[in-house]
C-alpha positions, -999 to +999 in steps of 0.1 A: +239-489-835+213-501-809+219-530-787+200-561-797+209-584-769+224-611-791+257-612-774+242-622-741+243-588-725+206-582-722+202-546-711+163-547-709+141-540-680+121-571-688+108-591-717+100-569-746+109-537-728+142-519-735+161-504-706+148-469-700+181-457-685+206-469-711+217-452-743+243-470-764+264-439-772+262-423-738+292-419-714+295-441-683+284-415-659+251-408-678+220-412-656+237-413-622+214-386-608+220-365-577+230-394-555+256-407-579+269-371-583+274-369-545+290-403-546+315-392-573+324-361-554+330-381-522+351-407-541+371-379-557+378-363-523+388-397-509+411-402-538+427-368-533+432-376-496+447-410-504+471-392-527+480-365-502+487-391-475+508-412-499+491-444-490+499-477-508+489-476-545+496-439-548+513-428-581+549-419-581+540-384-592+516-369-567+503-345-593+488-373-614+469-386-584+455-351-578+446-348-614+427-380-616+408-372-584+399-337-597+384-352-629+361-374-608+352-345-586+345-323-617+323-349-633+303-352-600+299-315-598+287-312-634+262-339-628+249-323-596+247-289-612+228-303-642+204-320-620+199-289-599+195-267-630+169-291-645+149-290-613+149-252-612+139-250-648+111-275-643+095-253-617+073-224-627+066-194-607+032-188-592+028-157-613+034-178-645+008-204-634-018-176-627-011-161-662-015-195-678-048-201-660-060-166-670-051-172-707-070-206-706-101-189-692-101-163-721-097-190-748 
């Protein structure tokens, strides 16, 4: 169900314009982009180091701390990989561009 803003949580970019970056059914990490991916990886590494050093707030079972940190790192790597793959796919090779131009001239 789309968000209509009636509950006071207006997610629009301005009057009459819905937010371009929000999807109601999307996960929390959707739309972070490459910088968000790097941030998640760094936060995951910091959480793993925190768990390794057994600083205050560390779980009683160290494996659970490493598991949680690995999930954050994995999400960051998936976002980074998806962004990189999208950029690679959006590029076209010079040979493909030349072929497209040649086809346009013939038409």
